[in-house]
C-alpha positions, 0 to 999 in steps of 0.5 A: 520502535521506529515509526513515522507519519503515514502522510509525510513519513516525518517523526512522531511524538509518542503518546504520553500523559496528556494524549493517547495519540501519536502526533505528527507536527504537520498532520496532528494525531495519526496512526504510526507508520512502521519501517518497512521490512522484507524477509519471507512469506512466513514473516509477511503472513505473521505480520499480516495476521494482525492487520485489520485491512487486506494485504494485497498480492497480485496472483498469479504473479507476473513473470520476473516479479518479486515481493520487495517488502511491506509496511504497516500502519497502526498502534501495536495495541490494535490491528493495523489500519493500513498495509502496503506491499511492494512488488518489483521487477525489471521494467520492459524498457530497462531499469526497475519497475515498482508497484505498491499495493495499499489497503487502508481505512479512510483518513489514513492517507498512506496511499494518497501520499505514495501517489503524491497527493495532498489530501488523505482520501481520493477526490469524490468527483474522481470516483463519480466518473466512469472507472478507468479499469478493473481487477478481480478479487475473489471472482468479483470485479473491483473498479479502479479510478486513475488519479492525478498522481505525481508526474513520475508515477501512475496511481489508481484507487478503488474500494475493496472489502470496506477499505481503499485499494491503491495501486501506485506504479513506477514508471508511470507507463507501467501502471501494473498492467491493470486490466479486467483479468488482473487478480488480487488475493489477500495474504491474510487468507490462510487458503492462499499457499502462494510460493511468493519469491522475495527480493531486496526492499523497494526504494519506493516504500515509505521511509521512516526517519531515524533523526 
């Protein structure tokens, strides 16, 4: 099983005689990040069925966008504690555009790592200010705050269904076109029969080293 640290993608030491946790040399005990996979909506739904966190999709999907793979965090003995789904399209000014939507339990650190941040959770002071934008989830507005991400990307974070919701976008000016009318759906919900198109795996998904 090819897994890595959700905070740095580094190799993990598997559980053993003296510990039931996966261990990262840098970040200590962490849940394992599984290598990204593509495929089909049926395969994604099958993996999502064992997720303990939402598996987010923008819907209606903007014209030209495709699902570009997904990855999950968690030991196979329990439901996944984080999920990231990549969405890709040609950028308006040329080149590729990629958006990663992450749902995770507090402390996992996958969303923050993808945003280029050091700490696993967003700064509480950021969340204490006015929201930068909102998206719609099940007909309700969900506030998102912009965070100081790495220079080549834009990142927003909020809370939905008891989990952190991260949206990380390349290039930085894309920012998922987040606005009050944008709508996200949870692919775990069997009521959403979405004709999602699939493309090649996004290079923005976290890599798991095989060394």
